[in-house]
C-alpha positions as CSV (number, residue, x, y, z in Angstrom):
1,M,58.2,91.3,80.3
2,T,61.8,90.3,80.7
3,E,64.3,89.9,77.9
4,T,65.9,86.6,77.4
5,T,69.1,85.8,75.6
6,T,67.9,82.5,74.4
7,G,65.3,81.7,71.8
8,P,64.9,82.6,68.2
9,D,65.0,86.4,68.7
10,A,68.3,86.4,70.8
11,R,71.1,88.4,69.4
12,P,74.7,87.4,69.7
13,P,77.0,89.9,71.5
14,R,78.6,92.4,69.2
15,T,82.2,91.9,68.2
16,W,83.2,95.4,69.4
17,T,81.8,94.6,72.8
18,R,83.9,91.4,73.1
19,I,87.0,93.3,72.0
20,L,86.3,96.1,74.6
21,L,85.8,93.5,77.3
22,V,89.1,91.7,76.4
23,L,91.0,95.0,76.3
24,S,89.6,96.1,79.6
25,L,90.4,92.8,81.2
26,G,94.0,92.9,79.8
27,L,94.5,96.5,81.1
28,N,93.3,95.5,84.5
29,L,95.6,92.5,84.6
30,I,98.6,94.7,83.6
31,I,97.8,97.3,86.3
32,I,97.3,94.6,89.0
33,G,100.4,92.8,87.9
34,S,102.5,96.0,88.0
35,L,101.3,97.0,91.4
36,G,101.8,93.5,92.7
37,G,105.3,93.4,91.3
38,L,106.1,96.7,92.9
39,A,104.8,95.6,96.3
40,L,106.8,92.3,96.0
41,S,110.0,94.0,95.0
42,R,109.7,96.4,98.0
43,A,109.0,93.5,100.3
44,I,112.1,91.7,99.1
45,R,114.3,94.7,98.9
46,G,113.6,95.8,102.5
47,P,113.4,99.3,103.9
48,F,116.6,100.6,102.2
49,E,116.7,102.1,98.8
50,P,118.6,99.8,96.5
51,V,121.9,101.0,95.3
52,H,121.8,99.8,91.7
53,D,124.9,101.8,90.8
54,L,127.0,99.7,93.1
55,A,128.5,97.0,91.0
56,F,131.9,95.4,91.1
57,G,131.5,93.1,88.2
58,P,132.4,89.6,88.9
59,F,132.9,90.3,92.6
60,T,129.3,91.4,93.0
61,Q,128.1,88.4,91.0
62,A,130.2,86.0,93.1
63,L,128.6,87.1,96.4
64,S,125.8,85.0,97.7
65,P,122.4,86.8,97.6
66,D,122.6,87.4,101.4
67,D,126.1,88.8,101.2
68,R,125.1,91.0,98.2
69,H,122.1,92.3,100.1
70,A,124.3,93.0,103.2
71,M,126.9,94.8,101.0
72,L,124.2,97.0,99.4
73,H,122.8,97.7,102.9
74,A,126.2,98.6,104.2
75,F,127.0,100.8,101.2
76,A,123.6,102.6,101.5
77,T,124.2,103.1,105.2
78,E,127.8,104.4,104.9
79,A,127.5,106.4,101.6
80,K,125.8,109.4,103.1
81,G,124.3,111.5,100.4
82,F,124.7,108.8,97.8
83,R,121.5,110.0,96.0
84,A,122.7,113.6,95.9
85,E,126.0,112.4,94.5
86,R,124.2,110.3,91.9
87,D,122.2,113.4,90.9
88,Q,125.4,115.4,90.7
89,M,126.9,112.7,88.5
90,R,123.9,113.1,86.1
91,A,124.3,116.8,86.1
92,D,128.0,116.4,85.3
93,F,127.1,114.2,82.3
94,Q,124.8,116.9,81.1
95,A,127.6,119.5,81.5
96,L,129.9,117.1,79.7
97,V,127.5,116.9,76.7
98,A,127.1,120.7,76.7
99,A,130.9,121.1,76.8
100,L,131.3,118.7,73.8
101,K,128.6,120.6,71.8
102,A,130.0,124.1,72.7
103,D,131.5,126.2,69.9
104,P,134.1,127.2,70.6
105,Y,135.1,124.0,72.4
106,D,136.8,124.6,75.8
107,P,138.8,121.5,76.9
108,S,139.2,122.9,80.4
109,V,135.4,122.5,81.0
110,L,135.6,118.9,79.9
111,D,138.7,118.4,82.2
112,G,136.8,119.8,85.2
113,V,133.8,117.6,84.7
114,M,135.9,114.5,84.2
115,A,138.0,115.4,87.3
116,R,134.8,115.6,89.4
117,Q,133.5,112.3,88.1
118,K,136.8,110.6,88.8
119,A,137.0,111.9,92.3
120,R,133.4,110.7,93.0
121,T,134.0,107.3,91.4
122,D,137.3,106.9,93.3
123,Q,135.5,107.6,96.6
124,W,132.7,105.1,95.8
125,L,135.2,102.5,94.7
126,A,137.3,102.8,97.9
127,L,134.2,102.4,100.0
128,G,133.1,99.4,98.0
129,Q,136.5,97.8,98.2
130,R,136.6,98.3,102.0
131,L,133.1,96.9,102.5
132,L,134.0,93.9,100.2
133,A,137.2,93.2,102.2
134,E,135.3,93.4,105.5
135,R,132.6,91.0,104.1
136,L,135.2,88.5,102.9
137,T,137.1,88.7,106.2
138,A,133.8,88.0,108.1
139,M,133.2,84.8,106.0
140,T,134.0,81.4,107.2
141,P,136.7,79.5,105.2
142,A,134.0,77.5,103.5
143,E,132.1,80.6,102.5
144,R,135.3,82.2,101.1
145,A,136.0,79.1,99.1
146,A,132.5,79.1,97.7
147,F,132.9,82.8,96.8
148,A,136.3,82.0,95.1
149,D,134.6,79.2,93.1
150,R,131.8,81.5,92.0
151,L,134.3,84.2,91.1
152,S,136.4,81.7,89.1
153,D,133.3,80.4,87.3
154,D,132.2,83.9,86.4
155,L,135.7,84.8,85.1
156,S,135.7,81.6,83.0
157,R,132.3,82.4,81.5
158,R,133.5,85.9,80.7
159,S,136.5,84.6,78.9
160,H,134.3,82.3,76.8
161,H,132.0,85.2,75.9
162,G,134.7,87.4,74.4
163,T,135.7,89.3,77.5
164,T,139.0,87.9,78.7
165,P,140.1,88.2,82.3
166,P,143.3,90.1,82.9
167,P,146.5,88.0,82.8
168,A,147.7,86.6,86.1
169,S,150.7,88.5,87.4
170,D,153.6,86.3,88.5
């Protein structure tokens, strides 16, 4: 004899079964969505690891998406050992925290860490400035004008949000 779910003896599904089913479905959707998002971001990003640490404020924002991608690609290509440098920067921050907590406090340890960080940052900044200058030089006059407009708009927005741009030098 087969059981039927209709008729006078049919029992409704238990509440905990429904809850378990909804939770399972939700978990599956989260996992599938996460994996899909990861695959999509890798497809968009391309074969190079993104350089999230590369940011030149309004300059980066004013670049078109294609120019920004090209800059990041150029930076990743030219900044050999960038990942190791980033790891060293993290280690320097840990050393800085340890130096600040040390008793007795030794200011020379802090000075050494800060000097290494400054040298590294100066090197990255110089590379970024050179790449930006090259990118701007390669633009057509119309592309440079559009960049200048986006830069001006970004600086205007920043001044309206409490961060004022530096005064123009005469």
